[in-house]
Every structure is written in structure tokens, then in C-alpha cells.
A tleap script that builds the chain and sets N, CA, C and O, in Angstrom:
source leaprc.protein.ff14SB
mol = sequence {
  NMET ALA GLU VAL THR TYR LEU ARG VAL GLY
  GLU ASP MET PRO ASP PRO GLY THR GLU GLY
  ARG TRP VAL THR ILE ASP ALA SER GLU ASP
  GLY LEU PHE TYR GLY THR GLY CYS SER ARG
  THR SER SER GLY GLU PHE VAL GLY TYR MET
  SER MET ALA GLU ASP ASP THR SER LEU GLU
  ARG ALA ILE ARG ALA ALA GLN VAL TRP ALA
  ASP ARG TYR GLY VAL PRO ARG ILE TRP VAL
  LEU LEU ASN CTHR
}
set mol.1.N position { -14.945 -0.364 8.677 }
set mol.1.CA position { -15.325 0.624 9.663 }
set mol.1.C position { -15.466 1.976 8.972 }
set mol.1.O position { -14.640 2.350 8.140 }
set mol.2.N position { -16.508 2.691 9.322 }
set mol.2.CA position { -16.771 3.998 8.714 }
set mol.2.C position { -15.671 4.990 9.085 }
set mol.2.O position { -15.194 5.025 10.219 }
set mol.3.N position { -15.293 5.773 8.120 }
set mol.3.CA position { -14.302 6.818 8.330 }
set mol.3.C position { -14.983 8.001 9.010 }
set mol.3.O position { -16.133 8.315 8.705 }
set mol.4.N position { -14.281 8.657 9.928 }
set mol.4.CA position { -14.823 9.830 10.621 }
set mol.4.C position { -14.184 11.073 10.017 }
set mol.4.O position { -12.960 11.187 9.953 }
set mol.5.N position { -15.031 12.008 9.571 }
set mol.5.CA position { -14.559 13.257 8.978 }
set mol.5.C position { -15.152 14.421 9.763 }
set mol.5.O position { -16.363 14.493 9.974 }
set mol.6.N position { -14.285 15.325 10.190 }
set mol.6.CA position { -14.715 16.500 10.943 }
set mol.6.C position { -14.954 17.657 9.989 }
set mol.6.O position { -14.101 17.979 9.162 }
set mol.7.N position { -16.103 18.271 10.106 }
set mol.7.CA position { -16.460 19.432 9.283 }
set mol.7.C position { -16.037 20.714 9.999 }
set mol.7.O position { -16.016 20.774 11.228 }
set mol.8.N position { -15.709 21.717 9.228 }
set mol.8.CA position { -15.411 23.034 9.795 }
set mol.8.C position { -16.722 23.790 9.999 }
set mol.8.O position { -17.747 23.457 9.404 }
set mol.9.N position { -16.670 24.794 10.836 }
set mol.9.CA position { -17.837 25.637 11.068 }
set mol.9.C position { -18.294 26.206 9.728 }
set mol.9.O position { -17.490 26.750 8.971 }
set mol.10.N position { -19.563 26.079 9.447 }
set mol.10.CA position { -20.136 26.583 8.202 }
set mol.10.C position { -20.046 25.605 7.046 }
set mol.10.O position { -20.638 25.838 5.992 }
set mol.11.N position { -19.319 24.522 7.226 }
set mol.11.CA position { -19.186 23.518 6.169 }
set mol.11.C position { -20.301 22.483 6.320 }
set mol.11.O position { -20.621 22.061 7.432 }
set mol.12.N position { -20.881 22.085 5.209 }
set mol.12.CA position { -21.940 21.081 5.215 }
set mol.12.C position { -21.408 19.745 4.720 }
set mol.12.O position { -20.424 19.674 3.983 }
set mol.13.N position { -22.080 18.703 5.144 }
set mol.13.CA position { -21.790 17.376 4.623 }
set mol.13.C position { -22.107 17.381 3.134 }
set mol.13.O position { -23.128 17.937 2.729 }
set mol.14.N position { -21.257 16.773 2.309 }
set mol.14.CA position { -21.574 16.712 0.883 }
set mol.14.C position { -22.875 15.947 0.635 }
set mol.14.O position { -23.287 15.121 1.450 }
set mol.15.N position { -23.496 16.225 -0.471 }
set mol.15.CA position { -24.717 15.524 -0.856 }
set mol.15.C position { -24.432 14.028 -0.927 }
set mol.15.O position { -23.507 13.610 -1.624 }
set mol.16.N position { -25.217 13.210 -0.213 }
set mol.16.CA position { -24.958 11.766 -0.213 }
set mol.16.C position { -25.335 11.066 -1.512 }
set mol.16.O position { -25.082 9.870 -1.662 }
set mol.17.N position { -25.926 11.780 -2.440 }
set mol.17.CA position { -26.286 11.190 -3.729 }
set mol.17.C position { -27.484 10.266 -3.633 }
set mol.17.O position { -28.217 10.279 -2.644 }
set mol.18.N position { -27.673 9.485 -4.644 }
set mol.18.CA position { -28.860 8.640 -4.709 }
set mol.18.C position { -28.818 7.473 -3.723 }
set mol.18.O position { -29.863 6.935 -3.356 }
set mol.19.N position { -27.624 7.083 -3.295 }
set mol.19.CA position { -27.524 6.002 -2.317 }
set mol.19.C position { -28.088 6.432 -0.969 }
set mol.19.O position { -28.673 5.623 -0.249 }
set mol.20.N position { -27.912 7.695 -0.631 }
set mol.20.CA position { -28.470 8.234 0.601 }
set mol.20.C position { -27.961 7.585 1.868 }
set mol.20.O position { -28.716 7.465 2.832 }
set mol.21.N position { -26.717 7.166 1.902 }
set mol.21.CA position { -26.139 6.546 3.106 }
set mol.21.C position { -25.293 7.593 3.825 }
set mol.21.O position { -24.276 8.045 3.301 }
set mol.22.N position { -25.720 7.975 5.027 }
set mol.22.CA position { -24.980 8.983 5.761 }
set mol.22.C position { -25.255 8.906 7.262 }
set mol.22.O position { -26.288 8.397 7.697 }
set mol.23.N position { -24.314 9.419 8.030 }
set mol.23.CA position { -24.465 9.603 9.479 }
set mol.23.C position { -23.781 10.911 9.828 }
set mol.23.O position { -22.677 11.190 9.361 }
set mol.24.N position { -24.440 11.709 10.652 }
set mol.24.CA position { -23.823 12.923 11.170 }
set mol.24.C position { -23.889 12.904 12.685 }
set mol.24.O position { -24.790 12.309 13.277 }
set mol.25.N position { -22.923 13.561 13.299 }
set mol.25.CA position { -22.928 13.802 14.744 }
set mol.25.C position { -22.742 15.301 14.907 }
set mol.25.O position { -21.771 15.879 14.420 }
set mol.26.N position { -23.681 15.912 15.595 }
set mol.26.CA position { -23.643 17.358 15.807 }
set mol.26.C position { -23.506 17.662 17.288 }
set mol.26.O position { -24.263 17.147 18.111 }
set mol.27.N position { -22.523 18.512 17.623 }
set mol.27.CA position { -22.374 18.981 18.993 }
set mol.27.C position { -23.440 20.038 19.258 }
set mol.27.O position { -23.759 20.846 18.386 }
set mol.28.N position { -23.977 20.020 20.453 }
set mol.28.CA position { -24.992 21.008 20.815 }
set mol.28.C position { -24.440 21.962 21.865 }
set mol.28.O position { -23.402 21.702 22.474 }
set mol.29.N position { -25.133 23.048 22.065 }
set mol.29.CA position { -24.712 24.041 23.054 }
set mol.29.C position { -24.772 23.498 24.479 }
set mol.29.O position { -24.109 24.023 25.372 }
set mol.30.N position { -25.561 22.453 24.692 }
set mol.30.CA position { -25.675 21.877 26.034 }
set mol.30.C position { -24.633 20.786 26.302 }
set mol.30.O position { -24.730 20.063 27.294 }
set mol.31.N position { -23.632 20.669 25.414 }
set mol.31.CA position { -22.539 19.742 25.633 }
set mol.31.C position { -22.812 18.305 25.220 }
set mol.31.O position { -22.031 17.412 25.546 }
set mol.32.N position { -23.905 18.068 24.509 }
set mol.32.CA position { -24.239 16.720 24.047 }
set mol.32.C position { -23.891 16.573 22.567 }
set mol.32.O position { -23.617 17.553 21.875 }
set mol.33.N position { -23.908 15.314 22.098 }
set mol.33.CA position { -23.527 14.997 20.722 }
set mol.33.C position { -24.608 14.123 20.111 }
set mol.33.O position { -24.726 12.944 20.445 }
set mol.34.N position { -25.397 14.703 19.215 }
set mol.34.CA position { -26.552 14.016 18.641 }
set mol.34.C position { -26.221 13.400 17.291 }
set mol.34.O position { -25.706 14.074 16.399 }
set mol.35.N position { -26.519 12.116 17.148 }
set mol.35.CA position { -26.273 11.423 15.897 }
set mol.35.C position { -27.564 11.159 15.143 }
set mol.35.O position { -28.576 10.786 15.736 }
set mol.36.N position { -27.522 11.355 13.832 }
set mol.36.CA position { -28.644 11.026 12.952 }
set mol.36.C position { -28.079 10.441 11.669 }
set mol.36.O position { -26.913 10.663 11.341 }
set mol.37.N position { -28.896 9.701 10.949 }
set mol.37.CA position { -28.440 9.157 9.693 }
set mol.37.C position { -29.507 8.361 8.980 }
set mol.37.O position { -30.612 8.176 9.491 }
set mol.38.N position { -29.167 7.893 7.795 }
set mol.38.CA position { -30.068 7.017 7.061 }
set mol.38.C position { -29.271 6.150 6.103 }
set mol.38.O position { -28.159 6.489 5.697 }
set mol.39.N position { -29.866 5.034 5.760 }
set mol.39.CA position { -29.265 4.093 4.829 }
set mol.39.C position { -30.373 3.200 4.293 }
set mol.39.O position { -31.558 3.492 4.456 }
set mol.40.N position { -29.980 2.131 3.665 }
set mol.40.CA position { -30.921 1.140 3.151 }
set mol.40.C position { -30.405 -0.248 3.492 }
set mol.40.O position { -29.198 -0.482 3.553 }
set mol.41.N position { -31.332 -1.157 3.713 }
set mol.41.CA position { -30.956 -2.546 3.943 }
set mol.41.C position { -30.568 -3.174 2.610 }
set mol.41.O position { -30.721 -2.555 1.557 }
set mol.42.N position { -30.071 -4.392 2.660 }
set mol.42.CA position { -29.690 -5.075 1.412 }
set mol.42.C position { -30.888 -5.301 0.501 }
set mol.42.O position { -30.730 -5.446 -0.711 }
set mol.43.N position { -32.107 -5.330 1.089 }
set mol.43.CA position { -33.317 -5.492 0.274 }
set mol.43.C position { -33.894 -4.155 -0.192 }
set mol.43.O position { -34.924 -4.124 -0.864 }
set mol.44.N position { -33.228 -3.041 0.167 }
set mol.44.CA position { -33.656 -1.728 -0.301 }
set mol.44.C position { -34.540 -0.953 0.646 }
set mol.44.O position { -34.952 0.160 0.320 }
set mol.45.N position { -34.850 -1.507 1.819 }
set mol.45.CA position { -35.699 -0.798 2.783 }
set mol.45.C position { -34.923 0.332 3.456 }
set mol.45.O position { -33.742 0.186 3.769 }
set mol.46.N position { -35.603 1.465 3.676 }
set mol.46.CA position { -35.028 2.601 4.380 }
set mol.46.C position { -34.830 2.245 5.849 }
set mol.46.O position { -35.696 1.622 6.463 }
set mol.47.N position { -33.682 2.641 6.416 }
set mol.47.CA position { -33.450 2.542 7.861 }
set mol.47.C position { -32.876 3.866 8.325 }
set mol.47.O position { -32.000 4.441 7.679 }
set mol.48.N position { -33.376 4.334 9.438 }
set mol.48.CA position { -32.915 5.599 9.987 }
set mol.48.C position { -32.125 5.391 11.261 }
set mol.48.O position { -32.286 4.385 11.951 }
set mol.49.N position { -31.274 6.346 11.565 }
set mol.49.CA position { -30.474 6.304 12.788 }
set mol.49.C position { -30.726 7.561 13.595 }
set mol.49.O position { -30.678 8.674 13.071 }
set mol.50.N position { -30.995 7.370 14.874 }
set mol.50.CA position { -31.069 8.469 15.816 }
set mol.50.C position { -30.395 7.978 17.091 }
set mol.50.O position { -30.778 6.949 17.648 }
set mol.51.N position { -29.399 8.711 17.543 }
set mol.51.CA position { -28.638 8.271 18.699 }
set mol.51.C position { -29.516 8.166 19.939 }
set mol.51.O position { -30.549 8.824 20.060 }
set mol.52.N position { -29.069 7.322 20.845 }
set mol.52.CA position { -29.773 7.146 22.115 }
set mol.52.C position { -29.168 8.095 23.136 }
set mol.52.O position { -27.988 8.435 23.049 }
set mol.53.N position { -29.970 8.523 24.105 }
set mol.53.CA position { -29.544 9.518 25.084 }
set mol.53.C position { -28.244 9.130 25.783 }
set mol.53.O position { -27.410 9.995 26.049 }
set mol.54.N position { -28.060 7.858 26.083 }
set mol.54.CA position { -26.846 7.447 26.799 }
set mol.54.C position { -25.589 7.565 25.928 }
set mol.54.O position { -24.474 7.585 26.449 }
set mol.55.N position { -25.766 7.641 24.616 }
set mol.55.CA position { -24.622 7.799 23.716 }
set mol.55.C position { -24.346 9.251 23.364 }
set mol.55.O position { -23.340 9.550 22.721 }
set mol.56.N position { -25.215 10.146 23.772 }
set mol.56.CA position { -25.066 11.569 23.455 }
set mol.56.C position { -24.147 12.301 24.436 }
set mol.56.O position { -23.835 13.473 24.226 }
set mol.57.N position { -23.713 11.632 25.495 }
set mol.57.CA position { -23.007 12.296 26.588 }
set mol.57.C position { -21.550 12.631 26.297 }
set mol.57.O position { -20.979 13.498 26.959 }
set mol.58.N position { -20.941 11.971 25.334 }
set mol.58.CA position { -19.564 12.303 24.964 }
set mol.58.C position { -19.371 12.033 23.475 }
set mol.58.O position { -20.083 11.229 22.872 }
set mol.59.N position { -18.405 12.717 22.906 }
set mol.59.CA position { -18.117 12.523 21.489 }
set mol.59.C position { -17.667 11.088 21.229 }
set mol.59.O position { -18.068 10.479 20.237 }
set mol.60.N position { -16.843 10.553 22.108 }
set mol.60.CA position { -16.354 9.187 21.926 }
set mol.60.C position { -17.496 8.177 21.902 }
set mol.60.O position { -17.528 7.291 21.048 }
set mol.61.N position { -18.425 8.308 22.831 }
set mol.61.CA position { -19.582 7.393 22.863 }
set mol.61.C position { -20.452 7.575 21.626 }
set mol.61.O position { -20.946 6.601 21.058 }
set mol.62.N position { -20.638 8.824 21.209 }
set mol.62.CA position { -21.465 9.095 20.032 }
set mol.62.C position { -20.841 8.468 18.786 }
set mol.62.O position { -21.547 7.881 17.965 }
set mol.63.N position { -19.533 8.589 18.646 }
set mol.63.CA position { -18.855 8.010 17.486 }
set mol.63.C position { -18.909 6.490 17.535 }
set mol.63.O position { -19.172 5.851 16.516 }
set mol.64.N position { -18.665 5.899 18.701 }
set mol.64.CA position { -18.727 4.430 18.820 }
set mol.64.C position { -20.090 3.892 18.427 }
set mol.64.O position { -20.179 2.918 17.680 }
set mol.65.N position { -21.155 4.515 18.920 }
set mol.65.CA position { -22.517 4.058 18.601 }
set mol.65.C position { -22.804 4.238 17.111 }
set mol.65.O position { -23.397 3.364 16.480 }
set mol.66.N position { -22.386 5.362 16.555 }
set mol.66.CA position { -22.607 5.614 15.132 }
set mol.66.C position { -21.809 4.624 14.280 }
set mol.66.O position { -22.287 4.189 13.232 }
set mol.67.N position { -20.607 4.266 14.715 }
set mol.67.CA position { -19.784 3.290 13.987 }
set mol.67.C position { -20.488 1.937 13.895 }
set mol.67.O position { -20.500 1.305 12.838 }
set mol.68.N position { -21.069 1.503 15.001 }
set mol.68.CA position { -21.771 0.208 15.007 }
set mol.68.C position { -22.893 0.224 13.978 }
set mol.68.O position { -23.026 -0.709 13.185 }
set mol.69.N position { -23.694 1.273 13.988 }
set mol.69.CA position { -24.819 1.374 13.058 }
set mol.69.C position { -24.322 1.504 11.623 }
set mol.69.O position { -24.834 0.842 10.720 }
set mol.70.N position { -23.319 2.365 11.415 }
set mol.70.CA position { -22.783 2.578 10.067 }
set mol.70.C position { -22.225 1.275 9.493 }
set mol.70.O position { -22.443 0.975 8.319 }
set mol.71.N position { -21.522 0.514 10.295 }
set mol.71.CA position { -20.980 -0.758 9.826 }
set mol.71.C position { -22.095 -1.740 9.468 }
set mol.71.O position { -22.001 -2.474 8.484 }
set mol.72.N position { -23.126 -1.739 10.263 }
set mol.72.CA position { -24.243 -2.658 10.005 }
set mol.72.C position { -24.952 -2.335 8.691 }
set mol.72.O position { -25.397 -3.241 7.986 }
set mol.73.N position { -25.057 -1.047 8.362 }
set mol.73.CA position { -25.833 -0.640 7.191 }
set mol.73.C position { -24.987 -0.071 6.044 }
set mol.73.O position { -25.519 0.596 5.157 }
set mol.74.N position { -23.703 -0.326 6.057 }
set mol.74.CA position { -22.861 0.029 4.920 }
set mol.74.C position { -22.646 1.508 4.693 }
set mol.74.O position { -22.495 1.946 3.553 }
set mol.75.N position { -22.632 2.284 5.764 }
set mol.75.CA position { -22.379 3.719 5.636 }
set mol.75.C position { -20.865 3.937 5.704 }
set mol.75.O position { -20.236 3.559 6.693 }
set mol.76.N position { -20.274 4.536 4.678 }
set mol.76.CA position { -18.820 4.620 4.622 }
set mol.76.C position { -18.182 5.739 5.464 }
set mol.76.O position { -16.989 5.683 5.763 }
set mol.77.N position { -18.970 6.746 5.844 }
set mol.77.CA position { -18.376 7.905 6.525 }
set mol.77.C position { -19.338 8.482 7.549 }
set mol.77.O position { -20.552 8.509 7.345 }
set mol.78.N position { -18.769 8.941 8.655 }
set mol.78.CA position { -19.515 9.650 9.691 }
set mol.78.C position { -19.009 11.092 9.681 }
set mol.78.O position { -17.812 11.345 9.816 }
set mol.79.N position { -19.920 12.008 9.521 }
set mol.79.CA position { -19.584 13.437 9.472 }
set mol.79.C position { -19.819 14.042 10.843 }
set mol.79.O position { -20.889 13.865 11.425 }
set mol.80.N position { -18.821 14.763 11.370 }
set mol.80.CA position { -18.906 15.329 12.705 }
set mol.80.C position { -18.741 16.841 12.630 }
set mol.80.O position { -17.789 17.347 12.036 }
set mol.81.N position { -19.694 17.562 13.248 }
set mol.81.CA position { -19.620 19.016 13.355 }
set mol.81.C position { -19.588 19.366 14.836 }
set mol.81.O position { -20.584 19.208 15.542 }
set mol.82.N position { -18.425 19.846 15.305 }
set mol.82.CA position { -18.259 20.117 16.725 }
set mol.82.C position { -18.698 21.515 17.143 }
set mol.82.O position { -19.177 21.696 18.263 }
set mol.83.N position { -18.547 22.492 16.282 }
set mol.83.CA position { -18.908 23.875 16.630 }
set mol.83.C position { -20.150 24.290 15.893 }
set mol.83.O position { -20.155 24.355 14.663 }
set mol.84.N position { -21.212 24.573 16.631 }
set mol.84.CA position { -22.465 24.974 16.006 }
set mol.84.C position { -22.614 26.471 15.995 }
set mol.84.O position { -23.618 26.988 15.503 }
savepdb mol mol.pdb
quit
């Protein structure tokens, strides 16, 4: 299961390096939580992640949805920024 790390205001996610496996969840001013990310399949194909509207309504739902995707595509960490 991907580890969840909370970023401080002004802190950026570290460079994901050449593997390019990452997921972020960003809180918005409208009270929603948007997830984005990218990884590669076992055959090397790019796969992208963009959260679905029904998962943006709470942080818990956003993290659960991101965890499912991260586990499927080998993403080790989900970066969360709550204060924009």
C-alpha cells in the first residue's frame, strides 16, 4: 500500500526521478481534493491518474481512490497538500 505523506505549505513533492511514479492530492479553495499522477505499466506504457468527481468530495475518499490506483501501478507514495 502506498505511503501517504503530507506536504507543508510551500513544500513541493520531490522529483520522482526517471521512474516517474507519483500521485498527488491537492486541496482546493472550494473544499475539494483533486488527485493526479502518473506511472508505467509492467510493459513500460505510460498511465495517468486523474481523480473522479465523486472521489474529490473528501480527503478520505480521495486518498482511498488514489491508493487503489497507486497499488495497481506500483506507486510507492501519495503526496498530499492540504493548504494551497
